[in-house]
C-alpha positions in Angstrom: 124.9 222.0 139.9 123.0 220.2 142.6 125.0 219.0 145.6 124.9 215.4 146.8 124.6 215.3 150.6 127.3 213.5 152.6 125.7 211.5 155.5 127.0 210.5 158.9 125.3 207.8 160.8 123.2 210.3 162.8 122.1 212.0 159.7 121.3 208.7 158.0 119.0 207.9 161.0 117.1 211.2 160.5 117.0 211.4 156.7 116.8 207.8 155.6 115.7 205.3 158.3 116.1 205.1 162.0 116.7 201.4 162.1 118.0 201.6 165.7 114.6 202.9 167.0 112.7 200.3 165.0 115.0 197.4 164.2 112.2 194.9 163.3 110.7 197.1 160.6 112.1 199.4 157.9 110.5 202.8 158.2 111.6 205.4 155.6 112.1 208.8 157.1 112.8 210.9 154.0 110.6 213.3 152.1 111.6 211.8 148.7 112.8 208.4 147.6 116.6 208.2 147.7 119.8 206.5 146.7 122.5 206.0 149.3 125.9 205.5 147.8 128.3 203.7 150.2 131.6 204.6 148.7 135.3 204.8 149.3 137.7 207.4 147.9 140.3 204.8 147.1 137.8 202.7 145.1 138.0 203.1 141.3 134.4 202.0 140.6 133.2 204.4 143.4 135.0 207.3 141.7 133.6 206.2 138.3 129.9 206.4 139.4 130.4 209.7 141.3 130.0 211.8 138.1 126.9 209.7 137.1 125.3 210.4 140.5 126.0 214.1 140.1 124.2 214.0 136.7 121.3 212.0 138.1 121.0 214.4 141.1 120.6 217.2 138.6 118.2 215.3 136.3 116.0 214.0 139.1 116.1 217.2 141.3 112.9 217.5 143.3 112.0 213.8 142.6 114.7 211.9 144.5 117.6 212.6 146.9 121.1 211.1 146.5 123.2 210.7 149.5 126.8 209.5 150.0 128.3 207.6 152.9 132.1 207.4 153.2 132.8 203.8 154.3 136.2 204.8 155.7 134.6 207.3 158.0 131.3 205.6 159.0 132.4 202.2 160.0 129.5 201.6 162.4 126.9 202.4 159.7 128.5 200.2 157.1 128.8 197.3 159.7 125.1 197.7 160.4 124.3 197.3 156.7 126.9 194.6 156.0 128.8 196.6 153.5 131.9 194.8 152.4 132.5 196.2 148.9 132.2 199.6 147.3 130.3 200.9 145.7 127.2 199.6 147.3 124.0 201.4 146.6 120.9 201.4 148.7 117.7 202.3 146.8 115.0 203.5 149.2 111.5 204.0 147.8 108.9 205.9 149.9 106.7 203.1 151.0 108.5 199.9 150.2 111.5 197.9 151.4 114.8 199.2 150.2 116.9 197.3 147.7 120.7 197.0 147.6 122.8 196.9 144.5 126.6 196.2 144.6 129.2 197.2 142.1 129.4 199.5 139.2 126.2 200.5 137.3 125.7 202.3 134.0 123.7 205.4 133.7 121.0 203.4 131.9 120.9 200.9 134.8 120.6 203.7 137.3 117.8 205.4 135.4 115.9 202.0 135.1 116.3 201.4 138.8 115.2 205.0 139.6 112.1 204.7 137.4 111.2 201.1 138.4 112.3 201.0 142.1 112.1 204.5 143.4 109.4 206.2 141.3 107.1 203.4 140.3 104.1 202.3 142.3 105.0 198.7 141.9 108.5 197.4 142.7 109.4 194.1 141.1 112.5 193.2 143.1 114.9 194.4 140.4 118.1 194.7 142.5 118.2 192.2 145.3 
């Protein structure tokens, strides 16, 4: 089974986007498109999608990365992104602006977002 990487703020700045170095423009730092799951252990919906994200990490191995950020531990990072509810999911394509989705999603919705937002050449503003 493929492991989902837990990110701290410093790792987020290296693997996803260094928004502190370039606050005026989003510059994706990753090697593959990614999903960042801002979650809380105490949140039922966060726990519900955790197994879906494990399945998707396996299914899309080598195509996308899936990261997790614990909102109870990374308060500065969640404040920087205005995260007030969990789960909040940041979809980061390679060369386009990221898109945020809030709340629970079905596997079908995740797959649609992965295909149309992360892996498609044209993003149609599906999530925001």
